[in-house]
PAZAPA-4460 file (N, C-alpha, C; in steps of 0.05 Angstrom, whole numbers, plus 32768, in hexadecimal, padded with zeros to 4 digits):
% residues 80
    n_x    n_y    n_z   ca_x   ca_y   ca_z    c_x    c_y    c_z   seq   type   mol
   81CC   809F   8252   81B1   8094   825C   81C2   8098   8282     1      M     A
   81D7   8098   8284   81E9   809A   82A6   81E1   80B8   82AD     2      A     A
   81E3   80CD   8293   81E2   80E4   82A1   81C7   80E9   82A4     3      K     A
   81B3   80DC   8294   8196   80E4   8297   8197   80DD   82B4     4      S     A
   8196   80CB   82B9   8194   80B4   82D7   819E   80C5   82E6     5      G     A
   81B2   80D2   82EC   81C3   80E3   82FB   81B1   80F8   82FF     6      F     A
   81A7   8106   82E5   819A   8120   82EB   817B   811B   82F8     7      A     A
   8174   8105   82F0   815A   80FD   830C   815A   80F4   831D     8      K     A
   8175   80F2   8327   8179   80E9   8347   817F   8105   8357     9      D     A
   8195   8118   8346   819A   8130   834D   817E   813E   8352    10      H     A
   816E   813C   833D   8153   814C   8345   8143   8145   835B    11      L     A
   8145   812C   835D   8136   811D   8374   8142   812B   8395    12      K     A
   8158   8128   838D   8165   812E   83A4   815A   814D   83AD    13      S     A
   815D   815B   8399   8160   8179   83A6   813D   817A   83AB    14      F     A
   812C   816D   8399   810D   816D   83A1   810C   8164   83C1    15      V     A
   8119   8149   83C6   8114   8148   83DF   8120   815C   83F4    16      N     A
   8135   815F   83EF   8140   8173   8403   812D   8191   8405    17      R     A
   8127   8197   83F2   810E   81B0   83F7   80F5   81A7   8402    18      I     A
   80F3   8194   83FE   80DA   818C   8413   80DA   818A   842C    19      E     A
   80F2   817A   8430   80FC   8177   844D   80F9   8196   845C    20      R     A
   8107   81A4   8452   8108   81C4   8453   80F4   81D0   845A    21      L     A
   80E2   81CF   8448   80C7   81D7   8446   80B7   81C9   8457    22      E     A
   80B9   81B0   846B   80AC   81A8   8484   80B0   81B4   8498    23      E     A
   80CF   81B8   8492   80E0   81C5   84AF   80D1   81E1   84AE    24      E     A
   80D4   81EE   849D   80CE   8214   849D   80B1   820C   84A6    25      R     A
   8093   81FA   849B   807E   81FB   84A2   807B   81F8   84C6    26      A     A
   808C   81DD   84D8   808F   81D8   84F1   809E   81F8   8500    27      A     A
   80B2   8200   84F1   80B7   8217   8502   80AA   822B   8506    28      L     A
   809A   8231   84EA   8080   8245   84ED   806A   8245   8504    29      S     A
   806D   8227   8502   8056   8223   851B   8060   8222   852E    30      A     A
   807C   8220   8537   8084   8229   8551   8089   8245   855E    31      D     A
   808A   8253   8540   808B   8272   8547   806F   827C   8551    32      I     A
   805F   8271   853E   8040   827E   8540   803D   8274   8564    33      R     A
   803D   825D   8563   803B   824E   8587   8045   8269   859A    34      E     A
   805F   8273   8596   806D   8284   85A4   8062   829C   85A2    35      V     A
   8050   82AB   858D   8045   82C1   858C   8028   82BF   859D    36      Y     A
   8022   82A8   8599   8009   82A2   85A2   8006   82A3   85C6    37      S     A
   8020   8299   85CB   8022   8295   85F4   8023   82B2   85F3    38      E     A
   8037   82C1   85E5   803E   82D8   85ED   8020   82E8   85EE    39      A     A
   8011   82ED   85D8   7FF8   82F6   85D8   7FE5   82EE   85F6    40      K     A
   7FEE   82CD   85FD   7FD9   82C9   8612   7FE4   82D8   862A    41      G     A
   7FFF   82DF   862F   8002   82EC   8648   8007   8308   8644    42      T     A
   7FF1   8312   8633   7FF5   8330   862D   8004   8340   8622    43      G     A
   8017   8336   8611   8029   8349   85FA   8017   8349   85E9    44      F     A
   801A   8361   85D4   8012   836C   85BC   8026   835C   85A4    45      D     A
   8016   834E   8597   8028   833A   8580   802F   8348   856C    46      T     A
   801B   8361   8565   801F   836C   8550   803F   837E   854E    47      K     A
   8041   8388   8568   8051   8397   856F   806C   8387   8573    48      I     A
   806B   836C   857F   8080   8359   8580   808A   8353   855E    49      M     A
   8078   8350   8552   8088   834B   8534   8099   8363   8529    50      R     A
   808C   8372   852E   809D   8399   852A   80B8   838F   8535    51      Q     A
   80B5   8389   8551   80C4   838C   855D   80DF   8378   8554    52      V     A
   80D6   8362   8548   80EB   834D   853E   80F6   8354   8523    53      V     A
   80E1   835E   8513   80EC   8365   84FE   8104   837E   8508    54      R     A
   8104   8391   850B   810C   83A9   850C   812B   8398   851B    55      L     A
   8128   838A   852C   8145   8383   853C   8151   836F   8521    56      R     A
   814A   8367   850D   8158   835F   84F5   815F   8372   84E2    57      K     A
   8161   8386   84EE   816C   839D   84D8   8183   83A5   84E5    58      L     A
   8195   83B3   84D2   81B4   83B8   84E1   81A8   83D9   84EE    59      D     A
   81BE   83DC   84F7   81B2   83FC   8508   81AA   8412   84F6    60      K     A
   81C1   8416   84E0   81BF   8430   84D1   81A3   8428   84BF    61      A     A
   8192   840E   84B7   817D   840F   84AE   8167   8411   84BB    62      D     A
   816F   840B   84D4   8155   840F   84F0   8156   842A   84F3    63      F     A
   816A   843A   84F0   8166   8459   84F5   8164   8463   84DD    64      Q     A
   8163   845A   84CB   8156   846C   84AF   8131   8469   84AA    65      E     A
   8130   844D   84BC   8111   844F   84B9   80FF   845B   84CA    66      Q     A
   810B   8459   84E5   8102   8463   84F8   80FF   8486   84F2    67      E     A
   8114   8490   84E9   8115   84AF   84DC   80FC   84B3   84C7    68      A     A
   80FF   84A1   84B3   80E3   84A0   84A0   80CD   84A4   84B0    69      V     A
   80CC   848B   84C3   80AE   8488   84CE   80A3   84A9   84E0    70      L     A
   80B9   84B6   84F3   80B4   84CD   84FB   80AF   84E1   84E5    71      D     A
   80C3   84E1   84CC   80B4   84F6   84B7   8099   84F9   84B0    72      L     A
   8097   84DA   84AF   8077   84D1   84A6   8067   84E0   84B2    73      Y     A
   8067   84D7   84CD   8054   84D6   84E6   804E   84FA   84E8    74      L     A
   8069   8500   84E7   8069   851E   84E7   805A   8530   84D2    75      T     A
   8060   8522   84C2   8051   852C   84A0   8033   8529   84A5    76      A     A
   802A   8515   84B8   800B   8514   84BC   7FFD   851B   84D2    77      M     A
   8016   8528   84E6   8008   853C   84FC   8006   8522   8513    78      D     A
   800E   8512   8518   8016   84FC   851E   8024   84FE   8539    79      M     A
   8034   8511   8537   804E   851A   854C   804E   852D   8557    80      R     A
***
């Protein structure tokens, strides 16, 4: 019985932690949306800003590889 009580308490602890983190993530997502909205209000293109944020997460080699492949595709489509 003691083991089952421990497992139950342990499970509740995990679930409570996950729920708190989900709430924090929702709050952070709302904050991020607000920043993008503010940037849009001052005239910035938020689609491009999202791309910049995504690209800044890449290391230099991955960035260069994506840039080279994009250039190859655009050239193949006669867009360059």
